[in-house]
C-alpha positions as CSV (number, residue, x, y, z in Angstrom):
1,X,-27.4,33.1,-5.5
2,X,-26.6,29.8,-3.9
3,X,-27.2,27.7,-7.0
4,X,-25.0,30.2,-8.9
5,X,-22.0,29.9,-6.5
6,X,-22.3,26.1,-6.7
7,X,-22.2,26.3,-10.4
8,X,-19.0,28.1,-10.3
9,X,-17.4,25.9,-7.7
10,X,-18.3,22.7,-9.7
11,X,-15.9,22.9,-12.4
12,X,-12.9,23.4,-9.9
13,X,-13.8,20.4,-7.9
14,X,-14.2,18.3,-11.0
15,X,-10.8,19.5,-12.2
16,X,-9.2,18.5,-8.9
17,X,-10.9,15.1,-8.8
18,X,-9.7,14.3,-12.3
19,X,-6.2,15.4,-11.4
20,X,-6.3,13.1,-8.4
21,X,-7.5,10.3,-10.6
22,X,-4.5,10.9,-13.0
23,X,-2.1,10.8,-10.1
24,X,-3.5,7.6,-8.7
25,X,-3.4,5.9,-12.1
26,X,0.2,7.0,-12.7
27,X,1.3,5.6,-9.5
28,X,-0.4,2.2,-10.0
29,X,0.5,1.8,-13.7
30,X,3.9,0.1,-14.2
31,X,3.9,1.3,-17.8
32,X,3.4,5.0,-17.0
33,X,6.3,7.5,-17.1
34,X,5.4,8.7,-13.6
35,X,5.8,5.3,-12.4
36,X,9.1,4.7,-14.1
37,X,10.3,8.0,-12.6
38,X,9.1,7.0,-9.1
39,X,10.9,3.5,-9.4
40,X,14.1,5.1,-10.6
41,X,13.9,7.6,-7.8
42,X,13.2,4.9,-5.3
43,X,15.9,2.6,-6.7
44,X,18.2,5.7,-6.4
45,X,17.4,6.4,-2.7
46,X,17.8,2.7,-2.0
47,X,21.1,2.4,-3.5
48,X,22.4,5.3,-1.3
49,X,21.0,3.5,1.7
50,X,23.0,0.3,1.1
51,X,26.6,0.1,2.5
52,X,29.1,1.3,0.1
53,X,31.3,-1.4,-1.6
54,X,34.9,-1.7,-0.5
55,X,37.2,0.6,-2.3
56,X,39.3,-1.0,-5.2
57,X,42.8,-2.1,-4.1
58,X,45.8,-1.7,-6.6
59,X,47.5,-5.2,-6.1
60,X,50.2,-4.2,-8.7
61,X,51.7,-1.5,-6.5
62,X,55.2,-2.0,-5.5
63,X,54.5,-1.9,-1.8
64,X,51.5,-4.3,-1.8
65,X,51.6,-7.6,0.2
66,X,51.3,-9.5,-3.1
67,X,55.0,-9.2,-3.5
68,X,55.8,-11.0,-0.3
69,X,55.6,-14.2,-2.2
70,X,57.2,-15.3,-5.4
71,X,54.1,-16.6,-7.1
72,X,50.4,-15.6,-7.1
73,X,49.2,-19.2,-7.8
74,X,50.6,-22.5,-7.9
75,X,49.1,-25.1,-10.3
76,X,49.1,-28.6,-8.7
77,X,48.4,-31.2,-11.5
78,X,49.3,-34.3,-13.0
79,X,51.5,-34.6,-16.0
80,X,48.9,-36.2,-18.0
81,X,46.9,-32.8,-17.8
82,X,49.7,-30.7,-18.8
83,X,48.0,-29.4,-22.0
84,X,44.9,-28.1,-20.1
85,X,47.2,-26.6,-17.3
86,X,49.3,-24.7,-19.9
87,X,46.2,-23.2,-21.5
88,X,45.1,-22.0,-17.9
89,X,48.6,-20.7,-17.0
90,X,48.6,-18.7,-20.4
91,X,45.2,-17.5,-19.7
92,X,46.1,-16.3,-16.1
93,X,49.5,-14.8,-17.0
94,X,47.8,-12.7,-20.0
95,X,45.5,-11.0,-17.7
96,X,45.9,-7.2,-17.1
97,X,47.2,-8.0,-13.6
98,X,50.0,-10.4,-14.9
99,X,49.3,-13.2,-12.5
100,X,52.4,-15.1,-11.7
101,X,52.1,-18.8,-11.8
102,X,54.1,-21.6,-10.8
103,X,54.3,-24.4,-13.3
104,X,56.2,-27.3,-12.1
105,X,57.8,-28.5,-15.3
106,X,58.6,-25.0,-16.3
107,X,59.7,-23.3,-13.1
108,X,61.3,-26.2,-11.0
109,X,65.0,-26.0,-10.6
110,X,66.9,-28.6,-12.5
111,X,68.6,-31.0,-10.1
112,X,66.4,-30.2,-7.0
113,X,64.7,-32.7,-5.1
114,X,61.0,-33.2,-6.1
115,X,59.9,-33.0,-2.5
116,X,62.0,-29.7,-2.0
117,X,60.5,-28.2,-5.1
118,X,56.9,-29.0,-4.3
119,X,57.0,-27.7,-0.8
120,X,58.8,-24.4,-1.8
121,X,56.2,-23.9,-4.6
122,X,53.4,-24.2,-2.1
123,X,55.1,-22.0,0.5
124,X,56.0,-19.3,-2.0
125,X,52.5,-19.0,-3.5
126,X,49.6,-17.1,-2.3
127,X,47.0,-19.4,-3.9
128,X,47.0,-23.1,-4.7
129,X,44.8,-24.5,-7.8
130,X,44.4,-28.3,-7.5
131,X,43.4,-29.7,-10.9
132,X,41.6,-32.8,-9.7
133,X,41.3,-35.5,-12.5
134,X,41.5,-39.2,-12.5
135,X,45.2,-38.9,-13.1
136,X,45.6,-36.4,-10.1
137,X,43.9,-39.0,-7.9
138,X,46.3,-41.6,-8.9
139,X,49.5,-39.7,-8.6
140,X,51.1,-39.7,-5.0
141,X,53.0,-36.5,-5.8
142,X,49.8,-34.6,-6.5
143,X,48.3,-35.9,-3.3
144,X,51.4,-34.8,-1.5
145,X,51.1,-31.3,-2.7
146,X,47.5,-31.3,-2.0
147,X,48.2,-32.1,1.6
148,X,51.0,-29.6,1.9
149,X,48.6,-26.8,0.7
150,X,46.0,-28.0,3.3
151,X,48.7,-27.9,6.0
152,X,49.8,-24.4,4.9
153,X,46.4,-22.9,5.2
154,X,44.0,-25.3,7.2
155,X,41.3,-22.8,7.2
156,X,41.6,-22.3,3.3
157,X,40.4,-18.6,3.4
158,X,40.2,-18.8,-0.4
159,X,43.7,-19.9,-1.0
160,X,43.0,-23.5,-2.0
161,X,41.0,-23.7,-5.1
162,X,39.8,-27.3,-6.3
163,X,39.2,-27.5,-9.7
164,X,37.2,-30.8,-10.9
165,X,37.8,-32.1,-14.4
166,X,36.6,-35.4,-15.7
167,X,35.5,-36.9,-12.5
168,X,32.3,-37.5,-10.8
169,X,31.5,-35.7,-7.6
170,X,31.6,-38.9,-5.5
171,X,35.3,-39.1,-6.3
172,X,36.0,-35.5,-4.9
173,X,38.8,-36.0,-2.2
174,X,37.4,-36.4,1.2
175,X,40.2,-34.0,2.5
176,X,38.6,-31.2,0.4
177,X,35.0,-31.8,1.4
178,X,34.7,-28.5,3.3
179,X,35.8,-26.5,0.3
180,X,33.6,-25.4,-2.6
181,X,35.1,-26.4,-5.9
182,X,35.1,-25.2,-9.6
183,X,33.8,-27.7,-12.2
184,X,35.2,-27.3,-15.6
185,X,31.9,-27.9,-17.7
186,X,32.9,-24.9,-19.8
187,X,36.7,-24.2,-20.0
188,X,36.3,-20.5,-20.4
189,X,33.9,-20.1,-17.7
190,X,36.2,-22.0,-15.3
191,X,39.2,-20.1,-16.1
192,X,37.3,-16.9,-15.3
193,X,36.2,-18.3,-12.1
194,X,39.9,-19.4,-11.1
195,X,41.1,-15.8,-12.2
196,X,38.5,-14.1,-10.1
197,X,39.0,-16.3,-7.1
198,X,42.7,-15.5,-7.0
199,X,42.1,-11.7,-7.5
200,X,39.6,-11.7,-4.7
201,X,42.1,-13.2,-2.4
202,X,45.0,-10.8,-3.4
203,X,42.8,-7.9,-3.0
204,X,41.7,-9.0,0.4
205,X,45.2,-9.7,1.3
206,X,46.4,-6.2,0.1
207,X,43.4,-4.6,1.6
208,X,44.1,-6.2,5.0
209,X,47.8,-5.4,4.9
210,X,47.1,-1.7,4.1
211,X,44.5,-1.2,7.0
212,X,46.9,-2.9,9.4
213,X,49.8,-0.3,8.7
214,X,47.5,2.7,9.1
């Protein structure tokens, strides 16, 4: 009777052992469907555990802090680099957010003093793109506008955006050494970086303004 009961129990134990082996193999094998499902579930639970991203902000709404200034970005550049700057302005203004750019030769008031125009352009813009080229470094008006931007926002806070073109890193102005810059190795990529930096600042500005009024 004893050996007969053991005979009946043996298939059951063997089946359980086989099932355990399959589970063990599935959990260790990266190519198994069970492993994939486990990874997906784990990833899902991990994503829920992470802090939620900040809610998007509509920077184009009529009541946003964006409209407190006349321009979203002021392009500081040498006249020698006008062709490149015009391409950048065209790109920024064609974005869905219709970024408002100050272009000196286009937007300055005829008859106004250069110093007045440069100061007002800086004061009336949220961000400043400094297109630093060999010509920029030799132009006293470009340096003047750069110093005005730094005086307007000493801590930068994402408002001053240095863009290097055709110069070595060693020639990067000492006044800007505490700021990261964008290098124009690829024009399209640098344009996107400039756009994203401006939008990031505007979103943070509008978000801070909204939270401050609540």
